[in-house]
C-alpha positions as CSV (number, residue, x, y, z in Angstrom):
1,M,-29.4,18.8,-20.3
2,P,-27.2,21.7,-21.1
3,E,-25.8,22.2,-24.7
4,R,-22.2,21.8,-25.5
5,R,-20.2,24.9,-26.6
6,G,-16.9,23.5,-28.0
7,H,-15.6,21.3,-25.2
8,R,-17.5,23.1,-22.5
9,L,-21.1,22.7,-21.5
10,D,-23.3,25.9,-21.9
11,L,-24.5,26.3,-18.3
12,P,-26.4,29.2,-17.0
13,E,-23.5,30.4,-14.8
14,A,-25.4,33.4,-13.3
15,D,-28.3,31.1,-12.2
16,I,-25.9,28.6,-10.7
17,V,-24.0,31.3,-8.8
18,S,-27.3,32.7,-7.5
19,A,-28.7,29.3,-6.5
20,Y,-25.4,28.5,-4.7
21,A,-25.4,31.8,-2.9
22,S,-29.1,31.0,-1.8
23,G,-28.0,27.8,-0.2
24,S,-28.1,25.1,-2.8
25,T,-25.4,22.5,-2.5
26,L,-22.9,21.5,-5.3
27,Q,-24.6,18.1,-5.5
28,E,-28.2,19.6,-5.8
29,L,-27.1,21.9,-8.6
30,A,-25.2,19.1,-10.3
31,E,-28.4,16.9,-10.3
32,Q,-30.5,19.8,-11.4
33,Y,-28.2,20.6,-14.4
34,G,-27.4,17.0,-15.3
35,V,-23.6,17.3,-14.6
36,V,-21.2,16.1,-11.9
37,A,-20.5,18.2,-8.8
38,A,-17.0,19.0,-10.1
39,T,-18.5,20.8,-13.0
40,I,-20.6,23.1,-10.8
41,R,-17.5,23.6,-8.6
42,N,-15.6,24.7,-11.7
43,V,-18.4,27.2,-12.7
44,L,-18.1,28.7,-9.2
45,I,-14.4,28.9,-9.3
46,R,-14.5,30.7,-12.6
47,A,-17.0,33.2,-11.2
48,G,-14.7,33.8,-8.2
49,I,-17.2,32.3,-5.7
50,E,-15.6,30.8,-2.6
51,R,-16.8,27.4,-1.7
52,R,-18.9,26.8,1.3
53,H,-17.9,24.0,3.6
54,N,-20.3,21.7,5.3
55,T,-20.8,23.4,8.7
56,S,-22.7,20.5,10.1
57,L,-19.5,18.4,10.3
58,P,-16.7,19.2,12.6
59,P,-13.7,20.4,10.7
60,T,-11.0,17.8,10.2
61,P,-7.7,18.7,11.5
62,R,-5.1,19.2,8.8
63,R,-2.1,18.4,11.0
64,V,-2.2,16.3,14.1
65,D,0.2,17.3,16.7
66,V,2.6,14.3,17.3
67,P,5.3,14.9,19.9
68,E,8.5,14.5,17.7
69,G,10.7,13.5,20.6
70,N,8.3,10.8,21.8
71,L,7.8,9.5,18.2
72,V,11.6,9.2,17.6
73,Q,12.2,7.6,21.0
74,D,9.4,5.1,20.5
75,Y,10.7,4.3,17.1
76,L,14.3,3.8,18.2
77,G,13.0,1.7,21.1
78,G,11.7,-0.8,18.5
79,A,8.1,0.2,17.8
80,T,6.9,-0.5,14.4
81,L,5.6,2.1,12.0
82,G,2.2,0.6,12.3
83,D,2.3,0.7,16.1
84,L,3.3,4.4,16.1
85,A,0.5,5.3,13.6
86,E,-2.1,3.6,15.8
87,K,-0.7,5.2,19.0
88,Y,-0.6,8.8,17.7
89,G,-3.8,8.5,15.5
90,V,-2.1,9.2,12.2
91,S,-1.2,7.2,9.1
92,V,1.9,5.1,8.5
93,S,3.0,7.5,5.8
94,T,2.7,10.5,8.3
95,V,4.9,8.6,10.8
96,Q,7.4,8.0,8.1
97,R,7.5,11.7,7.0
98,R,7.8,12.9,10.6
99,L,10.7,10.4,11.3
100,R,12.4,11.4,8.2
101,A,12.1,15.1,9.0
102,A,13.5,14.4,12.5
103,G,16.4,12.6,11.0
104,A,15.6,9.2,12.4
105,T,16.6,6.5,9.9
106,R,16.5,2.8,9.8
107,A,20.3,2.7,10.1
108,E,20.0,4.2,13.6
109,T,17.7,1.5,14.7
110,T,19.9,-1.4,13.7
111,A,21.7,-1.5,17.0
112,S,18.6,-1.2,19.2
113,A,16.3,-3.4,17.2
114,A,16.3,-7.2,17.6
115,P,18.9,-8.6,15.2
116,R,17.6,-10.5,12.2
117,P,18.3,-14.2,12.0
118,P,21.1,-15.0,9.6
119,R,20.1,-16.0,6.1
120,P,20.3,-19.8,5.6
121,K,23.6,-20.8,4.0
122,R,23.6,-22.4,0.6
123,V,23.2,-26.1,1.1
124,D,25.5,-28.5,-0.7
125,L,23.3,-31.4,-1.7
126,P,24.3,-34.6,-3.4
127,D,22.7,-33.8,-6.8
128,E,23.3,-37.2,-8.3
129,E,22.0,-39.1,-5.3
130,L,18.9,-36.9,-5.2
131,R,18.3,-37.6,-8.9
132,I,18.7,-41.4,-8.4
133,R,16.4,-41.5,-5.4
134,F,13.8,-39.3,-7.2
135,L,13.9,-41.6,-10.2
136,R,13.4,-44.6,-7.9
137,G,10.2,-43.0,-6.6
138,T,11.1,-41.0,-3.6
139,T,9.0,-37.8,-3.7
140,L,10.4,-34.3,-3.8
141,K,8.6,-33.6,-0.5
142,V,10.2,-36.5,1.3
143,L,13.6,-35.5,0.0
144,A,13.0,-32.0,1.1
145,E,12.0,-33.0,4.6
146,E,15.0,-35.3,4.9
147,Y,17.5,-32.5,4.0
148,G,15.6,-29.7,5.7
149,V,15.2,-27.6,2.6
150,S,12.2,-26.6,0.4
151,V,10.7,-28.7,-2.4
152,S,11.8,-26.2,-4.9
153,T,15.4,-26.5,-3.8
154,I,15.3,-30.2,-4.2
155,S,13.7,-29.8,-7.6
156,R,16.4,-27.4,-8.7
157,H,19.1,-29.9,-7.6
158,V,17.4,-32.8,-9.3
159,E,17.0,-30.8,-12.5
160,R,20.6,-29.8,-12.3
161,A,21.5,-33.5,-12.3
162,S,19.8,-33.8,-15.6
163,A,16.5,-35.4,-14.4
164,K,13.7,-34.6,-16.8
165,L,10.9,-33.6,-14.4
166,T,7.4,-33.4,-15.6
167,E,4.6,-31.6,-13.8
168,G,3.2,-34.9,-12.7
169,D,6.5,-35.9,-11.1
170,R,6.5,-32.9,-8.9
171,T,3.4,-33.8,-7.0
172,E,3.4,-36.2,-4.1
173,R,2.7,-39.8,-4.9
């Protein structure tokens, strides 16, 4: 194990550079000196040695050619970001960046995309009647089904009418 010199390890930099130049990998050198590969990489960087790349693997392309016109047209036609990412073999964030760079925004898609259903209107419920029915034993679930709203909406209205609900009352009987 190498000795510490201040906050740095005292590694034989010349030996590391020589071994790396002879074909040793970062991982092999890291294991040999009891450090992580990043430490060996830093030694090589300080020594001005350019890092070798694994030539047994095909190089990964840094930028995938995505036809901008087609991307924007597909997007404005209603395709989702996920659909486009899959179609062009890129990530969703890449699709977002390319669309932003092309000036295609969500606002432009509003007219061509399917309209969203309107949000449900606030329901006026008879709070006092709900409270009385609840106190007489009708469950929140039954009341919710009758009025076509969620159990939490019924609960809020019953509470609003001053019913003291306990956790046991909220469950179906």
